[in-house]
C-alpha positions in Angstrom: 241.3 67.1 216.3 242.1 64.5 218.9 245.5 62.9 218.8 245.2 59.1 219.0 246.9 58.6 222.3 245.7 58.0 225.9 247.1 61.1 227.6 249.7 63.7 227.1 252.1 65.8 229.2 251.8 69.4 228.3 254.2 72.2 229.3 253.5 75.9 228.5 256.6 78.1 229.1 254.7 81.4 228.8 252.5 80.8 231.8 254.3 78.0 233.7 251.6 75.3 233.2 252.8 71.8 233.6 250.3 68.9 233.6 248.7 65.9 232.0 245.5 65.8 230.1 243.6 63.5 227.8 244.4 63.7 224.1 240.9 65.3 223.6 241.7 68.1 226.0 245.2 68.5 224.6 243.7 68.8 221.1 241.4 71.5 222.3 244.2 73.3 224.1 246.5 73.3 221.1 243.7 74.5 218.7 242.9 77.4 221.1 246.5 78.5 221.1 246.6 78.3 217.3 243.3 80.2 216.8 244.5 82.9 219.3 247.8 83.4 217.5 246.1 83.4 214.0 243.5 85.9 215.2 246.3 88.4 215.9 248.2 87.7 212.7 245.4 87.7 210.1 242.9 90.4 209.2 239.2 89.7 209.7 237.6 87.9 212.6 237.3 84.3 211.5 240.0 83.0 213.8 238.7 85.1 216.7 235.3 83.6 216.2 236.6 80.1 216.1 238.6 80.7 219.2 235.5 81.9 221.1 233.4 79.0 219.7 236.0 76.5 220.8 236.5 78.3 224.2 232.7 78.1 224.8 232.8 74.4 224.0 235.8 73.9 226.3 233.9 75.4 229.2 231.7 72.3 229.3 234.6 69.8 228.9 235.3 67.5 231.8 238.9 68.8 231.8 238.0 72.5 231.5 240.1 73.3 234.5 243.2 71.9 232.9 242.5 73.4 229.5 242.0 76.9 230.9 245.0 76.6 233.2 247.1 75.8 230.1 245.8 78.7 228.0 245.7 81.4 230.6 
């Protein structure tokens, strides 16, 4: 789910993150936020599993540091 743009500026009020990342990294970051939120709002573990699968994938991403700085 990569937006078709070269780079984005991302600001996360809840943890003070401010930065720029590729559209690919931003898509991963936003999906991680969505899966996390849904995992707490819905019964079952489908969203939690998806969060952890995507998180594991993000560990190998070239911009892993930015992704994890944004979600932590």
